[in-house]
Each structure stands twice: as structure tokens, then as C-alpha cells.
C-alpha positions as CSV (number, residue, x, y, z in Angstrom):
1,M,53.3,126.3,90.1
2,L,51.2,126.1,86.9
3,S,50.9,122.4,86.3
4,G,47.8,122.0,88.5
5,D,45.8,124.7,86.7
6,L,46.5,123.7,83.1
7,S,45.7,120.6,81.0
8,I,48.3,118.4,79.4
9,G,47.8,119.9,76.0
10,E,48.2,123.4,77.3
11,L,51.3,122.4,79.2
12,L,52.9,121.0,76.0
13,Q,52.0,124.1,74.1
14,L,53.5,126.3,76.9
15,R,56.8,124.3,76.8
16,E,57.1,124.8,73.1
17,T,56.4,128.5,73.5
18,V,58.8,129.4,76.4
19,G,61.4,126.7,76.1
20,T,62.2,123.6,78.3
21,K,64.4,125.4,81.0
22,K,61.8,128.1,81.6
23,F,59.0,125.6,81.5
24,E,60.7,123.5,84.2
25,A,61.3,126.6,86.4
26,L,57.6,127.5,86.2
27,T,56.3,123.9,86.8
28,T,58.8,122.7,89.5
29,P,57.5,123.2,93.1
30,K,59.7,125.4,95.3
31,Q,61.1,123.8,98.4
32,D,60.4,125.3,101.8
33,P,63.7,126.3,103.6
34,N,62.2,125.1,106.9
35,D,62.0,121.5,105.5
36,A,65.6,121.5,104.1
37,E,67.0,119.7,107.1
38,T,64.5,116.9,106.9
39,T,64.7,116.4,103.1
40,S,68.5,116.9,102.6
41,I,70.6,113.8,102.1
42,P,73.1,113.4,104.9
43,S,76.7,114.0,103.8
44,K,79.3,111.2,104.2
45,P,82.0,111.9,106.8
46,D,85.5,112.6,105.6
47,P,87.7,109.5,106.2
48,K,90.6,111.8,107.3
49,S,88.5,113.3,110.0
50,I,87.6,109.9,111.6
51,D,89.7,108.9,114.6
52,Y,90.4,105.2,114.3
53,K,91.1,104.2,117.9
54,R,92.7,101.0,119.0
55,S,90.9,98.6,121.2
56,N,94.2,97.8,122.9
57,K,97.5,99.8,123.0
58,R,99.3,96.7,121.6
59,A,96.9,96.1,118.8
60,P,97.6,97.6,115.3
61,R,95.9,100.8,114.4
62,E,92.7,100.5,112.3
63,M,93.1,102.1,108.9
64,T,90.4,103.0,106.4
65,S,90.3,101.1,103.1
66,K,88.7,104.0,101.3
67,R,91.8,106.1,101.2
68,K,93.5,106.0,97.8
69,V,96.9,104.4,97.6
70,S,99.7,106.6,96.2
71,V,101.3,105.5,93.0
72,I,104.8,106.3,94.2
73,R,105.6,104.1,97.2
74,E,108.6,104.4,99.5
75,Q,111.0,101.4,99.3
76,T,112.1,100.4,102.8
77,T,114.4,97.6,101.7
78,G,118.1,98.5,101.3
79,K,120.4,97.8,98.4
80,R,121.3,94.2,97.7
81,T,125.0,93.8,98.0
82,T,126.9,90.8,96.5
83,R,130.3,89.5,97.7
84,D,132.8,87.6,95.6
85,P,134.9,85.3,98.0
86,R,137.8,85.3,95.5
87,F,138.5,89.0,96.0
88,D,137.2,89.5,99.5
89,D,139.5,89.8,102.5
90,L,136.9,88.2,104.7
91,S,137.5,84.9,102.9
92,G,141.3,84.9,103.7
93,T,144.2,84.6,101.3
94,F,144.9,81.8,98.9
95,D,147.9,79.6,99.7
96,D,148.8,77.1,96.9
97,N,150.8,74.9,99.2
98,V,147.9,74.5,101.7
99,F,145.5,73.9,98.8
100,Q,147.7,71.1,97.4
101,D,148.0,69.5,100.8
102,S,144.3,69.7,101.5
103,Y,143.1,68.5,98.1
104,G,145.9,66.1,97.2
105,F,143.4,63.2,97.2
106,I,142.0,64.5,93.9
107,K,145.1,63.3,92.1
108,D,144.5,59.7,93.4
109,I,140.9,59.9,92.2
110,R,141.9,61.0,88.7
111,S,144.6,58.3,88.6
112,E,141.9,55.7,89.3
113,E,139.6,57.1,86.7
114,K,142.4,57.1,84.2
115,T,143.1,53.4,84.9
116,K,139.5,52.5,84.4
117,L,139.4,54.4,81.1
118,Q,142.5,52.5,79.9
119,G,140.8,49.2,80.8
120,E,137.6,50.2,79.0
121,L,139.7,51.2,75.9
122,K,141.2,47.8,75.7
123,K,137.8,46.1,75.8
124,C,136.0,48.5,73.5
125,K,135.7,47.7,69.8
126,D,133.4,50.6,68.8
127,P,135.5,53.2,66.9
128,R,133.5,56.2,68.2
129,K,133.8,55.1,71.8
130,R,137.5,54.3,71.3
131,D,138.1,57.9,70.0
132,K,136.2,59.2,73.0
133,F,138.3,57.2,75.5
134,I,141.5,58.2,73.8
135,R,140.6,61.9,73.9
136,L,139.7,61.7,77.6
137,I,143.0,59.9,78.4
138,N,145.0,62.5,76.5
139,Q,143.3,65.3,78.4
140,M,144.2,63.6,81.7
141,N,147.8,63.1,80.6
142,T,148.0,66.8,79.6
143,S,146.5,67.8,83.0
144,E,149.0,65.6,84.9
145,Q,151.9,67.1,83.0
146,A,150.7,70.7,83.7
147,N,150.3,69.9,87.4
148,Q,153.7,68.3,87.5
149,I,155.3,71.4,85.9
150,K,153.5,73.6,88.4
151,T,154.7,71.5,91.3
152,E,158.3,71.6,90.1
153,R,158.1,75.4,89.8
154,Q,156.7,75.7,93.2
155,K,159.5,73.6,94.6
156,L,162.1,75.8,92.9
157,K,160.5,78.9,94.4
158,V,160.5,77.4,97.9
159,E,164.2,76.4,97.6
160,S,165.1,79.9,96.3
161,R,163.3,81.5,99.3
162,K,165.1,79.1,101.7
163,K,168.4,80.1,100.3
164,A,167.5,83.8,100.6
165,M,166.4,83.4,104.2
166,G,169.7,81.5,104.9
167,N,171.7,84.4,103.5
168,V,169.8,86.8,105.8
169,K,170.6,84.7,108.8
170,D,174.3,84.6,107.9
171,G,174.3,88.4,107.5
172,K,174.4,88.4,103.8
173,N,172.2,90.2,101.3
174,P,169.2,88.0,100.2
175,Y,169.1,87.1,96.5
176,F,165.9,86.0,94.9
177,A,166.2,84.1,91.6
178,K,164.7,85.6,88.5
179,K,162.1,83.9,86.4
180,S,164.7,83.2,83.7
181,E,166.9,81.4,86.2
182,L,164.0,79.4,87.6
183,R,163.1,78.4,84.0
184,K,166.7,77.2,83.4
185,S,166.6,75.1,86.6
186,E,163.2,73.7,85.6
187,L,164.5,72.6,82.2
188,K,167.6,71.1,83.8
189,N,165.5,69.0,86.2
190,K,163.2,68.0,83.4
191,F,166.2,66.8,81.3
192,E,167.6,64.8,84.2
193,Q,164.2,63.1,84.7
194,L,163.9,62.2,81.0
195,K,167.5,60.9,81.1
196,K,166.6,58.5,84.0
197,E,163.5,57.3,82.2
198,G,165.3,57.0,78.8
199,K,162.9,59.4,77.0
200,V,165.4,62.0,75.9
201,E,165.5,61.1,72.2
202,K,161.7,60.9,72.1
203,Y,161.4,64.3,73.8
204,L,163.9,65.9,71.4
205,A,162.2,64.4,68.4
206,K,158.9,65.8,69.6
207,R,160.4,69.2,70.1
208,R,162.0,69.2,66.6
209,K,158.6,68.3,65.1
210,H,156.9,71.1,67.1
211,N,159.5,73.7,65.9
212,L,159.2,72.6,62.3
213,Q,155.4,73.1,62.4
214,K,155.9,76.5,64.1
215,D,158.4,77.5,61.3
216,K,155.9,76.4,58.6
217,K,153.2,78.6,60.1
218,S,155.5,81.6,60.2
219,L,156.5,81.3,56.5
């Protein structure tokens, strides 16, 4: 160690002559190996080596907060599955007859709404509101006609099945009517209904008008 024997000026001159690294090596006091244990900084214990014991066997194990969390984590939740009741066997099968019997009251509600709209139409004088009421009433009429056609077709199918089952009981071969035959029976029943109500001419005129418009579009 030379720093105690030299003045400040001599030390600066010596550092410029030998260089900074060599100057620090000459001036820094050497540590006694016997005093290394007392002067050394105690090392921190490794978190992995520490045994975190539980105070009670039912208590959760204590974990260190100094351990780094992995970027990739394991997902314990399973895949989310969806179920569509329309195509799932667990929801049962659709029966149109049962549906019509169970929700037949909807027809009564729609009929009441139609009657109210017709009453509002008679009282209303605003052209915009009248157009709105007329459009809604026409939509209801179209829906009623479609439901009526659907009901008639269902009745024809049920009658055809009954005839086929009767043939089986009598020892005959069952015969199920084709769609074309059911369509003919449907038109026949519709014509008889129009004849009773006296609307045959009106229906035929409407059909002729529809066919003329169809022919014009095709030309």
C-alpha cells in the first residue's frame, strides 16, 4: 500500500504514469483471509431450498411470492360445449299435432288483435297510420290462410294414414297417398269451401290475374 507514504500530488502523477488499473491495485489495501467470514455479505437463501411447512395439515401450503410465474400456464377448464335443442335427441322429437293442441290459444289471441286493428282502422283518419293498419291486417290474413292450408294438409295426411292402417288390419297391402294426390284432394276441398261461401268467381278472377302477371314476367 503506497497511499500512506506519498502526497496527493505524487499519487496523481503516479496514476498518470502507470495507469488507473495498476494504480488502484497498488493503492487498494489487501484483505486478510482470516477476516473474510466477518466482512463478507451473507448470501440469500434459495427459495427452492426452503421448506414451507404448514401449521395445520388441513391448511393450504405456504408458497413463496419471489418465484417467477411461467408465461405458459396450464388451462384446467375443459372445452365449452353448446347444445342446440332443435337437433338434440335429449329434447325429444317434434310433433306438429301436439304443438297445435298445446298452443292453439295463440290463434285466439291473434284473432282478438286483428279485431282491435280493424276497429282502430275505422276510427283512424291519418293516411300513414291507416296504411300501417292495413299492412298489419293483410299480414295477419296471409298468416291465417297459410295456417289453414297447413291444417288441411295435416288432416289429409292423417286420413291417408288411417286408411292405410285399416288396410293392414283387413289383411290388405297399405297404400300411402302421394304428394300429387294429396294436392288434388286439397284443391278439391278448397273449391268446395269457396263454393259454400260464394267466393268461387272472386277466387278464379284472382288466379287469372296472377297467371297474367306471371306470363308478362316470363315474356
